[in-house]
LUMMARPA-703856 format. One record per atom (N, C-alpha, C): residue number from 0; atom name; x, y, z; residue in one letter. Coordinates in steps of 0.001 Angstrom, whole numbers. Layout:
N
- nr	atom	xx	yy	zz	rest
- NUM	CA	X	Y	Z	A
...
This chain:
97
- nr	atom	xx	yy	zz	rest
- 0	N	847	-1114	29	M
- 0	CA	-42	-94	5	M
- 0	C	914	1264	4	M
- 1	N	676	2086	-958	E
- 1	CA	1325	3312	-910	E
- 1	C	983	4301	40	E
- 2	N	1930	4953	659	Q
- 2	CA	1810	5939	1764	Q
- 2	C	1831	7494	1034	Q
- 3	N	1075	8232	1578	F
- 3	CA	1133	9504	1163	F
- 3	C	1286	10479	2340	F
- 4	N	1836	11777	2075	S
- 4	CA	1886	12608	3205	S
- 4	C	914	13694	3144	S
- 5	N	398	14142	4198	V
- 5	CA	-599	15212	4295	V
- 5	C	80	16506	4634	V
- 6	N	-149	17575	3942	E
- 6	CA	339	18839	4147	E
- 6	C	-714	19855	4382	E
- 7	N	-446	20831	5352	L
- 7	CA	-1308	21994	5531	L
- 7	C	-1324	22885	4273	L
- 8	N	-2367	23600	3954	S
- 8	CA	-2256	24450	2885	S
- 8	C	-1506	25748	3277	S
- 9	N	-941	26453	2272	T
- 9	CA	-218	27651	2576	T
- 9	C	-946	28686	3509	T
- 10	N	-2256	28757	3309	E
- 10	CA	-3045	29670	4067	E
- 10	C	-3092	29131	5588	E
- 11	N	-3243	27931	5772	S
- 11	CA	-3299	27423	7109	S
- 11	C	-1958	27415	7904	S
- 12	N	-803	27332	7137	K
- 12	CA	547	27502	7718	K
- 12	C	705	28978	8120	K
- 13	N	271	29900	7186	F
- 13	CA	396	31249	7462	F
- 13	C	-497	31686	8718	F
- 14	N	-1609	31182	8872	I
- 14	CA	-2496	31572	10054	I
- 14	C	-1785	31040	11237	I
- 15	N	-1369	29682	11200	Q
- 15	CA	-688	29037	12378	Q
- 15	C	580	29922	12743	Q
- 16	N	1299	30389	11856	Q
- 16	CA	2474	31211	12145	Q
- 16	C	2245	32426	12739	Q
- 17	N	989	33163	12265	Q
- 17	CA	588	34400	12853	Q
- 17	C	136	34123	14302	Q
- 18	N	-598	33064	14610	L
- 18	CA	-1001	32622	15997	L
- 18	C	185	32381	16927	L
- 19	N	1105	31721	16314	D
- 19	CA	2375	31470	17139	D
- 19	C	3128	32649	17456	D
- 20	N	3225	33627	16582	D
- 20	CA	4007	34954	16695	D
- 20	C	3244	35715	17697	D
- 21	N	1838	35664	17679	E
- 21	CA	1072	36452	18678	E
- 21	C	1217	35811	20020	E
- 22	N	1221	34504	20108	L
- 22	CA	1413	33914	21359	L
- 22	C	2700	34298	22051	L
- 23	N	3800	34212	21208	I
- 23	CA	5114	34627	21763	I
- 23	C	5134	35956	22098	I
- 24	N	4481	36874	21412	Q
- 24	CA	4413	38336	21856	Q
- 24	C	3777	38464	23146	Q
- 25	N	2594	37805	23292	N
- 25	CA	1827	37900	24571	N
- 25	C	2555	37346	25711	N
- 26	N	3364	36279	25420	L
- 26	CA	4281	35715	26638	L
- 26	C	5331	36734	26878	L
- 27	N	5918	37346	25825	N
- 27	CA	7135	38277	26137	N
- 27	C	6498	39488	26923	N
- 28	N	5386	39861	26642	N
- 28	CA	4705	41112	27169	N
- 28	C	4481	40727	28652	N
- 29	N	3896	39415	28930	A
- 29	CA	3653	39010	30157	A
- 29	C	4981	38993	31117	A
- 30	N	6061	38473	30443	L
- 30	CA	7339	38461	31152	L
- 30	C	7863	39825	31491	L
- 31	N	7523	40814	30650	L
- 31	CA	8013	42156	30888	L
- 31	C	7160	42840	31997	L
- 32	N	6082	42239	32258	S
- 32	CA	5198	42765	33288	S
- 32	C	5763	42468	34712	S
- 33	N	6592	41513	34807	L
- 33	CA	7214	41017	36002	L
- 33	C	8390	41837	36548	L
- 34	N	8540	42009	37821	D
- 34	CA	9655	42760	38218	D
- 34	C	10916	41914	38139	D
- 35	N	12179	42340	38352	N
- 35	CA	13273	41699	37913	N
- 35	C	13488	40329	38702	N
- 36	N	13230	40374	39998	K
- 36	CA	13196	39153	40784	K
- 36	C	12294	38180	40374	K
- 37	N	11069	38475	39969	E
- 37	CA	10179	37485	39477	E
- 37	C	10577	36891	38100	E
- 38	N	10964	37779	37215	R
- 38	CA	11476	37196	35951	R
- 38	C	12681	36315	36074	R
- 39	N	13515	36728	37070	E
- 39	CA	14765	35998	37249	E
- 39	C	14317	34507	37765	E
- 40	N	13364	34528	38658	A
- 40	CA	12968	33188	39380	A
- 40	C	12377	32427	38203	A
- 41	N	11552	33001	37345	I
- 41	CA	10912	32124	36294	I
- 41	C	12057	31664	35388	I
- 42	N	13012	32316	34982	Y
- 42	CA	14136	32069	34221	Y
- 42	C	14892	30816	34871	Y
- 43	N	15153	30847	36171	Y
- 43	CA	15869	29774	36705	Y
- 43	C	15060	28596	36764	Y
- 44	N	13791	28677	37059	F
- 44	CA	12844	27492	37091	F
- 44	C	12623	26867	35921	F
- 45	N	12207	27676	34880	Y
- 45	CA	11821	27123	33606	Y
- 45	C	12959	26887	32618	Y
- 46	N	13778	27853	32428	Y
- 46	CA	14860	27707	31465	Y
- 46	C	16199	27058	31974	Y
- 47	N	16407	27184	33256	Q
- 47	CA	17636	26497	33755	Q
- 47	C	17314	25257	34490	Q
- 48	N	16067	24950	34705	G
- 48	CA	15590	23765	35322	G
- 48	C	16066	23614	36795	G
- 49	N	16153	24755	37493	L
- 49	CA	16513	24664	38810	L
- 49	C	15367	24438	39791	L
- 50	N	15516	23676	40926	G
- 50	CA	14452	23483	41825	G
- 50	C	14205	24590	42904	G
- 51	N	13060	24596	43592	Y
- 51	CA	12857	25571	44626	Y
- 51	C	13985	25838	45529	Y
- 52	N	14615	24641	45922	D
- 52	CA	15761	24754	46840	D
- 52	C	16942	25595	46446	D
- 53	N	17155	25350	45080	Q
- 53	CA	18278	26116	44514	Q
- 53	C	18052	27578	44268	Q
- 54	N	16700	27835	43806	I
- 54	CA	16257	29184	43718	I
- 54	C	16310	29909	45094	I
- 55	N	15789	29220	46128	A
- 55	CA	15995	29870	47356	A
- 55	C	17354	30163	47878	A
- 56	N	18217	29326	47496	E
- 56	CA	19748	29644	47838	E
- 56	C	20185	30821	47071	E
- 57	N	19804	30865	45809	I
- 57	CA	20306	31962	44949	I
- 57	C	19911	33305	45566	I
- 58	N	18511	33412	45845	F
- 58	CA	17997	34648	46276	F
- 58	C	18226	34616	47862	F
- 59	N	18842	33849	48403	E
- 59	CA	19134	33854	49887	E
- 59	C	17931	33996	50861	E
- 60	N	16870	33176	50365	F
- 60	CA	15577	32985	51200	F
- 60	C	15975	32067	52172	F
- 61	N	15342	32316	53390	S
- 61	CA	15569	31289	54529	S
- 61	C	14750	30086	54441	S
- 62	N	13696	30201	53641	H
- 62	CA	12681	29121	53553	H
- 62	C	12530	28736	51989	H
- 63	N	12504	27457	51715	I
- 63	CA	12270	27034	50291	I
- 63	C	10785	27383	49909	I
- 64	N	9909	27632	50724	S
- 64	CA	8613	27958	50442	S
- 64	C	8466	29273	49836	S
- 65	N	9410	30147	50269	S
- 65	CA	9476	31640	49765	S
- 65	C	9739	31622	48230	S
- 66	N	10660	30669	47873	A
- 66	CA	10892	30575	46384	A
- 66	C	9744	29974	45698	A
- 67	N	9116	29093	46262	R
- 67	CA	7790	28473	45572	R
- 67	C	6706	29667	45508	R
- 68	N	6570	30356	46658	R
- 68	CA	5648	31549	46485	R
- 68	C	5879	32534	45388	R
- 69	N	7203	32766	45227	L
- 69	CA	7712	33671	44298	L
- 69	C	7362	33233	42867	L
- 70	N	7578	31985	42586	I
- 70	CA	7295	31387	41344	I
- 70	C	5601	31308	41116	I
- 71	N	4991	30882	42136	Y
- 71	CA	3521	30973	41853	Y
- 71	C	2885	32419	41680	Y
- 72	N	3494	33243	42319	K
- 72	CA	3064	34742	42257	K
- 72	C	3355	35333	40868	K
- 73	N	4560	34956	40303	S
- 73	CA	5077	35323	39074	S
- 73	C	4080	34547	37978	S
- 74	N	3756	33373	38054	L
- 74	CA	2984	32604	37190	L
- 74	C	1513	33310	37201	L
- 75	N	987	33643	38395	A
- 75	CA	-283	34265	38412	A
- 75	C	-326	35684	37619	A
- 76	N	728	36404	37726	K
- 76	CA	882	37658	36959	K
- 76	C	814	37352	35492	K
- 77	N	1640	36387	35089	I
- 77	CA	1763	35938	33676	I
- 77	C	303	35542	33200	I
- 78	N	-322	34697	33930	R
- 78	CA	-1627	34245	33483	R
- 78	C	-2677	35421	33348	R
- 79	N	-2522	36392	34155	K
- 79	CA	-3455	37512	34140	K
- 79	C	-3183	38351	32962	K
- 80	N	-1952	38625	32627	V
- 80	CA	-1683	39520	31515	V
- 80	C	-2030	38761	30171	V
- 81	N	-1744	37405	30053	I
- 81	CA	-2078	36626	28864	I
- 81	C	-3665	36636	28818	I
- 82	N	-4346	36371	29870	S
- 82	CA	-5810	36246	29874	S
- 82	C	-6402	37677	29423	S
- 83	N	-5721	38848	29753	L
- 83	CA	-6307	40122	29385	L
- 83	C	-6040	40313	27872	L
- 84	N	-4947	39768	27402	S
- 84	CA	-4602	39949	25933	S
- 84	C	-5686	39025	25140	S
- 85	N	-6063	37880	25664	I
- 85	CA	-6965	37157	24872	I
- 85	C	-8332	37645	24943	I
- 86	N	-8663	38318	26018	L
- 86	CA	-10075	38975	26084	L
- 86	C	-9985	40132	25281	L
- 87	N	-8891	40887	25155	A
- 87	CA	-8862	42038	24245	A
- 87	C	-9054	41564	22810	A
- 88	N	-8263	40474	22432	F
- 88	CA	-8318	39939	21096	F
- 88	C	-9820	39616	20703	F
- 89	N	-10445	38920	21635	F
- 89	CA	-11870	38526	21300	F
- 89	C	-12735	39751	21263	F
- 90	N	-12471	40728	22005	A
- 90	CA	-13470	41888	21959	A
- 90	C	-13213	42676	20628	A
- 91	N	-11935	42753	20171	I
- 91	CA	-11817	43387	18920	I
- 91	C	-12373	42484	17743	I
- 92	N	-12146	41267	17832	S
- 92	CA	-12691	40352	16831	S
- 92	C	-14089	40349	16726	S
- 93	N	-14798	40519	17876	N
- 93	CA	-16393	40723	17938	N
- 93	C	-16726	41958	17299	N
- 94	N	-15991	43098	17295	R
- 94	CA	-16359	44350	16748	R
- 94	C	-16253	44344	15328	R
- 95	N	-15317	43369	14877	M
- 95	CA	-15069	43309	13389	M
- 95	C	-16130	42489	12675	M
- 96	N	-16905	41639	13407	D
- 96	CA	-17856	40941	12689	D
- 96	C	-19229	41661	12331	D
């Protein structure tokens, strides 16, 4: 049996690329909304793969839970900014219809 490959149309690829670019822009905006310590903690946790204990040591926190709270607080801010971006997008989209 002969196999064949399935490809997205050029238009679908273009739309997907636009969505990816917009998502990256929203994420970058969300990261910019963080203060330096929050942004640094997110960097250590997600990009460097450090644990809460290592992050607590870097920031000279006396409790590991302080590092965990910093990460959670930072993620909450990121979620809020991204959520607002999505809501704004839908509000603009609805006005165009």
